[in-house]
N, C-alpha and C positions, 0 to 999 in steps of 0.2 A: 435129274436135278442133283445138286451137291448135298450130301448128307450134312446136317448141322444147322444150327440156328444163327442167323446174322441179326443179333438183337439190336434194335434201333438205339443209337446213342442218346444219352440224356434221360433215359428212363431207368429208374432204380429196380433192380431185380428183386424178386421175393426170396427171402431167406428160406433155405430148404427146410429148416426146423419149423417154419410157420405154415408150410403147405399141409393141406389135408384134402380128403375127398370132398367134392361138392356136397354141402349139407342137405340140399333138397333131393339129390339123386336124379341125375339126368337119365330119363328112362329111354335111352337109345343105345344102340351098339356103337362101338368105336368107329366102325366103318360109316354108319349113318351120321355120326357127329362130324366127321371130316367131309362127307358128301354134302351135309347141310351148309357148310361154309360156301361151297361152290354154288349151291342153289340160291343162297342169298345174294351172292355177288352177280349171278346171272340176272337176277331181278333188278339189279342196280346198273346193268349194262357195263360191268367192269371187264377189263381185259388185261392181258399179260399177268395173269394171276400166278403167284408162286406161294405154295404152302411149305413152310419149313418146320422140321422137327429134328431132334437129335437121334432119330432112328432112321434106318434105311427105308426108302420108299419103293413101292412096286414100279416096275417098268411100264406096265399097262396103264396104271393110274398114278401119275406122279404126285398127286396130292395125298395119296393114301400110304401111310407107313405099314410095313408088314405087321399082321395081327399079333405075332408072337414076339414082337420086339418092344421092350419096356425100358427106355433109357433112364438113367439115374436123374437126368435133368429133363423134366416133362414139358418144357416150354414149347409153345407153338407160336409162330409168327407168320402172318399172312401179308404179302405185298401184292398190290394191284394198281392198275391205272384206270382212271375214269375221266373222260373229257379232257385228256391231255395232262392231268395231274397225277402224281404218284402218291399212294397212301400205304401205310403200314399199320397193322393191328396186331399187337403182341399180347400174349397172356401166359403167365407162369404161376398164377396164384394157387392153382390146384395141384394135387400130387400125382396126376396121371394125364396122359395125352388126351383121352376122351373128354374129360371134363374141361380142359383148357380149350380144346377145339370147339366143343359145344358152347362154351361161354362166348367165344368169338362170334359164332353164328348167331347167338341170341343178341349180342351187341349190335351186329349188323342189322338184324331184324328190327331192333328198337330204333335204330337210325332211320330205317325205311318207314317205320310207323309214324314218325314225326311228319312225314310228307302227307300222310293220309288225314291229318288234322286240318289241312286246308289253309294253313297259315305260313308254311315254310316248305322248303324243298330239301331233298337229300343233299343237293349241291351246297345249299346254305349251311346245313347242319355239319357237313363234312369239311367245309372250307377251312376251318381252323385246325384241321388235322392233316392237311396235305403236307407232303414232304417238299421242301423248297428245291428248286433246281440248283445245280452247282454242287460243291463239295460239302456244304453245311447240311446236316440232317437233324431233324427233330422228331420226337415221338409223335405219333398221330392218334393213338388211343391207348387206353390202359386197361388193367385187369380189375379195376374196381376198388383199389385201395387208395386212401388219402385223397379224396376228391372234394372239390368245391360243390355246393348244392346243385349248381347248374350242370356240373359234370356227372353227378349221381343220376340226374334225370335225363341226361343226354340232350339238353337243349341249350340255346344260346343264353349268355349271361343276362341279356335284356329281353328274354322271351316274354311275350304277353301272358297274362294269367291263364287264359284258355289253353295255351300250349303247355304251360306248367301242369295244370290240372290233368290234361289229357295224357301227358307222358307219365305222370305219377300214377294215374289210374291203371295204365297198362302194366307198369312195373310192379305195382302192388298186387295186381292179379296174379302175376307170375310168382311173386315172393310170398304170397299169403301162406301162413303156417298150416291152415286147414287143407291146402292143396299140396302139401309136401314141401313148402318153402321154408325159409329161415325167418324166425322172429327178428333176428338181428338185422337182416337185410330189409325186411318189411319196415322196421322202425327207422332204418337209415333213409329209406325213400320218403317215409312220412315226414321225417325231420327236415329233409331237403325241400320238400314241397312247402312246408310251413315257413321255412326260412326265406324262400323265394317270394312267396305270396306276401309275407309281412314286409319284405324289403323292397317290393316292387311299387311302381307308381301307376301301373296299368289297371 
């Protein structure tokens, strides 16, 4: 692969001074963080997967950057195809490759979890995040900053209450301060859930 990140146009980059280590501490190695991206995409039947960072990647495993390389810009972008559509998931919110890679894997896992609630599918949830064909490109996912309530929860804007509650329950479990999560993130999920339930008609 070519070293370097092809950041999807239309998405604002995180200012370097705002980056920090993930507050909850992802308890995985960097190798495991990048492997977990492929594991989630395999479960989604994705193909033509390309993992990009600003570090050189190994020849044997093109999704894995060399363990001793820590680029100044820790952004990670994943491109993949599924059912004929092309998607991209970028993350540069955190100050190291491992945390950004793990955040992408957790994002993909959350998207898959929506399907398990029995009211929507991964295809439905990812449909608003597909890259259009042709020259125009749009962002498909983000790193968690400045989101609308439905984006915080990873659900459709018109998602039924049952989906909203299910998505919030899963995200709050991950973000709970008693389990090493962030109070700020936990509150953000809680606020998003309340906003959607209060604003919904279902």
